[in-house]
Every structure is written in C-alpha cells, then in structure tokens.
N, C-alpha and C positions, 0 to 999 in steps of 0.2 A: 303732226304739228297741231296740238289741241288749241282751239281758239274759243274764247268766251266773249260774247257780244251782249252788252247791256244797252237796251234801247228805251225810248220813251221816258227819258229822265227829265223831270220838271226843272230841277235845279242841280247843276253839276258844280260843286264847290271845288275848284282846282287847287287852291292854296299855292298857286305858282307865284312868281315874283310880282306879278301885276294883280294878284288876288282875284283873278277872273272868276266870275260865276256865269256859267253857260246855261241858257234856257233851251228847253226842248232838245236835249242833247243825247249823245250816245258815246260809248267808250268800248274799245276793242282790246282784249288781253290775249296775247299769243305766247305760249310757253312760259307763262307766269309773269310776263312783263307787258306794260302798256305799249302797244304799237301805234295806236292812233285814237283820237277823240275829236269830237266836233259837234256841230249842230246841223239840223236839216236831215237829209237822206243819209242813212247809215250804210256801211259797206255791205255788199252782197254776201250772203251766207254760203258756206260750202259744207261738205259732208262732215268735216271735223269741227264745225262751229256749233257750240251750245248757245242758245239765245235766252236771255232773261228780260222780260218786260217789266220795267220799273214802275209802270202805271202812274207816271207823273210824279214819282217820289223824289226825295232828296238824296243825292249821293255825295258823301264826303270822304276825304282820305281816311283810312282806318285810324282810329285813335291810338295814341302811344302812351302807355302807362309807365312812368319813370320812377315810382317808389311803391314798394309793397312788402309785406311780410306774410306770405301765403299760409304758412303753417298756423297762423293765429285764427284762421276761420274755424278751427276746431274748438275755439273758446269764445264765440260770439255771445254778446249779451250775458257775460259771465258776472253773476251778481256781486261777488266780493270786490270787483274793481269797477263797477258800473258808474260810480260817482266820484272817481278819484282823478287828480291831476297826474302828470306824466310819471314822476319818480315813484310815488307809492303805487301807481298803476303797474309800473314795471315790476316792482318788488312783489306785487300781489299775484301776477300771472306767471312769472318765470318758473316757479316750482312745478307747474303743470307739465313741463316739457322734458323732465328728467328721463322719462321712459318712452319718449317719442321714437317711433320706429321709421325705417325707410319707407315701408309700405304706407304708413299713415301720412308721411310727408307727401307721398305720391297722390293719395286721396285728396289731401288739402290742396295740393297744386292743381289737380284736375277740377276740383270744385271752383277754385279761383278762376281758372281758365274759362269755365262755363259761364260764370257771372260776367267776366270781362267781355267775352265774345258776344253774348246776348246784348251787351250795352254798346257795341260798336268798336271794340278794341281789337286791333289786329297785331299789335306789337306790345309786349309787356316785359318789364324787368321784374326780378324778385330779389330782395335783400334777405338772404337766409343766413342766420348767424347762430343757430342752436345745433350743436353736434354731439348729442349723447353718443356713447361708445357704439360704433358699428353703423351709424347713420351715414348714408351716402347720397350727396346732393345730385349725383348723376341721374337719379330717378326723375328729377324735374326736367332735365334736358330730354330724356327719353319720352316723357309724357308730351312735351311740346312737339316732338317729331311725330308722335302717333296722332295727336289731336289736330295738328296743323296750325298752331299759333306761333308767331314769331317771338323769340324769347332770348332775353339777356339774363343769364343767371349770375347774380352777384354773390361771389364766394365771401360771405361774411365771416367774422371771427372775433374772438375776445381772448386775451391772455392775462388780464388783470382782475383778480377776484376783489370783491368789496362787500359792503353790507347788502347791496342790491344784487350783485352778480355772484352766484355760488361757485365754488371751485370746479364743480363738474361741468360747468359751461365753458371753461377755459381750456385752451389747447396750447401746446408749445409753438414757438415761431417756426421751428423746423417742420412740424406737422402741417401747419397752415400753409407755408410756402410750397411744400411738396404737393399738397392736395390741389393748390391753386395751379401749379404747373401741370398736374395730371388732367384737370378739367379743361385747361387751355388746350393741351395737346389733342384732347379727344373731341371737344365740342365748340371750340372757337372757330367758326367759319369765317373765312376772309374773301370768298368769292361773292360777286354781286348776287343779292337775294338769299344769302345764307340764312337758314332758318334759326340757328342757335349761335349765340356768342356768349362770352364770359366777361365779367368785370371783377375787380378786386375791391373788397368792401369791408374793411375793419369797422366795427359797429360804431364806436364813439371814442373820443380822446379820453374818456373816463374809464372805459372798460378795456382799452388797449394801451400797451406800453409805447413809449416813444420809439423804441427799437422796432416794434412790430409796424407802427405807422410808417417809419422810414423805409423799412425793407419792402413793404407792399408798394409804396410809391416807386421805389427803384425798380421793382419787378414789373410794375406797370409800364414804366418808361422803356425798359428793356424789350418787353413783348408788345409794345404799342397797344396796351389794354386800358380801357377806361377805368377810372377810380371813383368810388362812391362811399360816402359816409354821412352821418347825421351832423348837423351843425346849426346853431342859432335857434334852437327849438323853444327853450324856456328861459325865463329870468332866473329861475332857481339854478339852472346849470351854469349860467354865467357867474353867479355868485359862488357856486361850489368850486368852479375852476380857479377863481381868484384865490379862494381860501386854501385849496390843496396845492396849486401849482404856481400861484402868483401871476398867472396869465389868463386871459380870456380864451375860450375854446378855439376861436379862429386864429388867435395868435399862436396857439399850440400847433395848429395845422401848418402855419407858416414855418414854424420851427422844424416841423417834421417833413418838409419838402413836398407839401401838398398844394402849394399855390402854383397851379399850372393848368393848361387848357385840356388836359385829360380828365379833369375832375368835374363832377356835378354833385352838389350837396343837397341833402333833404332838409326842407323846412325854411330856413332863412328868414326867421321872424325877427330875432333880436340882434341883428347885426347893427353896429354903429356906423356913422357916416364914413369913417376911414375904412372900415372893413368892406363896405359896399364899393368904394372906389378901388380897393385892392382886388376884390372879386371880379369886377367888370374889367379892370385893367389886365388881369391875367386870363381873361376870357373863360372863366369858370362859369358853370351853369348851376341852376337851382331848380329843385322839384318843389312846387307848391302843393301842399296837401290840405286843402281847406276843410274838408269834413272832419278829419282827424284833429286838426288844430282847434276846431269848434268843439268837438266832443270832449277833448281834454282841457279846454279853456286856455290854450297856449297863446293865442293871438293870430295875427295875419302876416304872412310873408310880405316883404317889402317889394312887391311886384313891380310897381311903377318905377321906383328908383333903380332897381336892377335892370329892368328892360331899357330904361333911358340911357344907361351906361353901355348897353350892347350885350348884356348877358342873356342867354337863353333861359327863359323861365317856363318850365313845362308843368305838367300835372301828375300827381300821384295819388292813388286811392289810399296808400299807407296800410298799416297793419289791419287785418280783418277783425281785430279785437279792439282797435281804437277808432275805427270807422264803422265796423260791423256790417259793411257791405263792400262790394267792389264794382260799382257801377260808374263807368267812365263818363257817360253823358251827364249823370247827376253830379259828378265831380266838377265838370265844366260849369254847370249851372251854379253850384255852390261857390265856385271861384268868383263868378260874376257877382253873386249876391253879397258874399263876405267882403269883397273889395269895395263894393258900394257902401256897405255899412260903415267901414272904417275910413274910407277916403272920399265918399260922396258919389252921387248918382252917375257922374261922368267918369268915374275912376277906371272902369273896365267896360268895353263894349262887347256885344255878342261876337263880333268879328275877331276881337282880340282873344277872347276866351277860346274860340275855335282854333286860332293860331297856336295857343298854348297846348291845346289837346292834340295837335297834329305836327306841324313843322317844327315847333320849338322842342317837342319831345324827341323828334328825330335828331335834332341838333345835339341834345344832351346825351343821346346814346351813340353819337358819332356816325349816324347813318342818314344824314340829310340828302346825300346823293342818291339814295335808294328808296326812301320812304318819306311820308309826311306830306306829300303833295301828289296830285294826279297829273302827270306829265309823261310825254312819250319817253320811253326808256326806263322809267321807274317801275318798281315792283307793282304788280296788280293786286294791291291791298286797298279795299274800300268797304264802306258801310252804306247800306241803303235803308233809309227810314221813310215811312209813309208821310206824305205831305198833309194828308187829311185823316184824322182819326178822332176818337172820343176826346183825347187830351188837347187837340189843337183846333177843334171845331170852332169856326167863326173867326179864326185868326186872319188878320189882313196880310201878314207876312209870314208864310210857312217856315222860312229859314230861321227867322227870329223866334218863332214859336218853338223851334227845336230846343232852345235853351231856356226861354222864358216860361214855357208851359211845363207840365208834368214830364218828368224824365222817362220816356218810353223805351221799349226795346227795339232792336233792329228787325226789319223784315228779312234782309239778306246780308250776309257777311262773306267777303271773299279775301282769302290770304294767298298771295302768289298764284292767283288764278284758280284756286281751289275753293269751292263753295262749302263753307263750314257751318253756315246757318242758312236755311232755306225756309221761307214763309214762316219765320219766327221760331223754327225748330232746329236744334243742334243736329248736325249730320254726322259728327265724328265722336260724339259722347252719348252714352246710354245714361241719360240723366236720372231716371227712376232708380236704376241699380246703383249709381254713384251716390245718390242721396242716402240710400239705405246703408251702404257701407260706411259712408262718412258719418252718419249719425251714430253708428256702433262705435266707431273709433273715438268720437267726441265723448261719448258716455264712459268709455274705458278710461280716458285721460282724466275726466272730471272725478272719477271714483278714486284716483290715486292720491288726492289731497284730503 
C-alpha cells in the first residue's frame, strides 16, 4: 500500500465547501486517494511511506484545464496569423494541418502536457477536431497514461465545408459516431480516479450540420458522456449565424438538443441576457479562455452573470496558436485581470479565480466528486508552489501573490499520488528530446504552406 505524505505545508488550500485554508498542515495520500489531512503533528511514517517536505509552500488542488487545442502548439507565433481576429485567423492556419500525422499529434500533446504540468495542472481536456486521413486520436489517451496526466479527450468533428473549412477537414456522420464509440469503449474510464475519459465535441454550429449536432447530443445522453463545443466567441459569428441560418448560434444549439446539463461551452462572451438565463437554468457550464480572447480581440466571458445564475465557469488555455502558451496559473491570473478591466476592480477576487481553476473545472468535466478540492476520499491530485521566491519576494500574503505576482512554475506536482514534477523538473517526460522532435515536426508543417 504506497503512501505519500506531504509535510510542512505553509498554506493548504482545500477548496472544500467551507473553502478552508489550513496553516502549518500536512496531507496523506494512500493508493492514489487522500486518506487524511490536517494541521500540527503529521501521521507516523511506515516503510511504504514517501515523505515530501513542502518547506512552508502553498499546496492547491491540481488545476483543471477545460478547453485546449493541443495540436496548435506546432504553430505558435505563426507570423501570417499573428495579428488577426478569429475568423481570418482560422482560415490562415487550418491549411497547415492537412498532412498532420498521428505521431505529430502525439508530440504536440506531450508538449502541451509538459507546459500544463509545470504550471500546476493535473487534469486537462483537449478539443481535437482535425482528422487528416489516418490520424488516430488514441495517441493522446496513450500519452496521458504514459505521462500520468488526467485527461478528457474531446472527440471533435466537422462535416460542413465552407470558405474557412476545407473539405479534407470534414468527415461523415457515420465515421464520426463510429470513432466516438470506439474511443469511448477503449478510453472512457468510469471507476473513481480513472485517468482518461472521453467527451463528444462537434467544433461549431458553423462547421457541423444540424444532423451531426443532434446525433452527437443523443449519443452523449445514451452513453452519459459530456458534450463540448464553441459558442458565443465573437460578434462576427453571431452576425454570420443570423445571415446564414436566421438564428443566433446558441439558438441553434437549443434547436439541436444541446441545452442540457451534460454540456460545457467554450468562451461565452457574446451571449445575450436570455441566453445567460437559458444556460444557467439548464445547468450548462462555460470555459472562460481569457488569454486567447485577449489575443484575438474577442472580448471577455460573462463570468459574473453566469456564476450568479449557478453555472460552473472554469478556465481553459485554449488553442496553443491563439494563446501561444499553456500555463494554467497564468490563465487564472489573466482571468483575474481581464475581468477587472471589463467589470471593475471588485469583479473577480483571487479566491474566485482559484475556484474557477479547480473546483469549477471539475464540475464542468463532471468529476467534482473526485477532483477539484483536497478532501478525504478524493484523488491525490495537487500542486505545490513555493511561498517565497524571486517573483513573490516581499509579498504580505503569499497566497494572493500566487495570482497577483508573476506566474511561476510548480515545485512539485502529484497526480493520483504519483509525483510527476519534482523540484521543478518533469519526472515522466524527457523534455530536451521532446523539444527537439517537436521543433522538427513544426518546421515540417510550416514548410508545407
């Protein structure tokens, strides 16, 4: 029975229902699950106990990333699209992926995992929607198992070509549903602490037919699988939907049977008041992606209105070519700052931003009973940050400094009781070799245009 004991914790941020923060604390993980935690004297060690001294640092529940496009880190800082808004940005980079291989998706996924893990993330989703002939999303799930990062793989899809979406990006509904069922049967874990799960994720109402949207929604209900798509991202999309379909994008989701509590939506910037009420009433969630939204000039999610109605609003780093990084602590910081710019200095507190990065993310992935807080019986997923370093030196409140000061990396990351980052170094990824292979893959793709 392997046991992991973390002692000498200066601030243990539980995120339990009382939002307790324990000082001078310890936490014990046994067989991957939290068996006890507290303050004062820690449990006695036995032979099967590994002990980690937190040196007075800050322990938080592992961050949960609820929106990403990992393949895009092969095109970061891509000059032709560096200064474009969403729709021309999409049109400018989609041709890069026509020859993307399964192996290259694996490299992009592992690179994304490395970034996320070093920034405190223990659970991530990925919305993968490009499927050139022969590409198999299974590589992402296998990488997650090898690396030890909790993963929800969103099986994305498109079946409606357009001026932006080339025909090679589209698949038939039968292909999409069959592959969704295959991935579900192989990788959707339902036992407590399952490392991998699946969601169904048509890309947008513009790139997917009504039939595809309805069929994925019905498959999700049949298999009790979470549903994910983009909605409410830009003003231009709202206008385009009205012109093409005579309906706003969210109204189309309602038509397509997507208004239910299995759904979490990405972005949620340009919902109107009625749509906010419909979303909160249906207990749908939203992933707020502040860095990408600033990068593309899209706006800011209606965080306060959605949360006031009871919706879970979580965080997502979004595509690695619209954020150009995948740092979860920085995403929480940018959520804090962007919401204050748009709604005032009291719009979002440090504590609320941490909720969005942890327990709200767990809610949107349907896993709040397992992750998102540090409580007895939950998964042993946590991030340890130093309380004092160059970036926080002189801070009166080290916990607030975690978000208000420069976004640093973790000292230690633990997923299901497994140490995946130790003293700031990845233990399950050979980063120098990965970087070299990833660079070669990026250069090959860039040369195809």
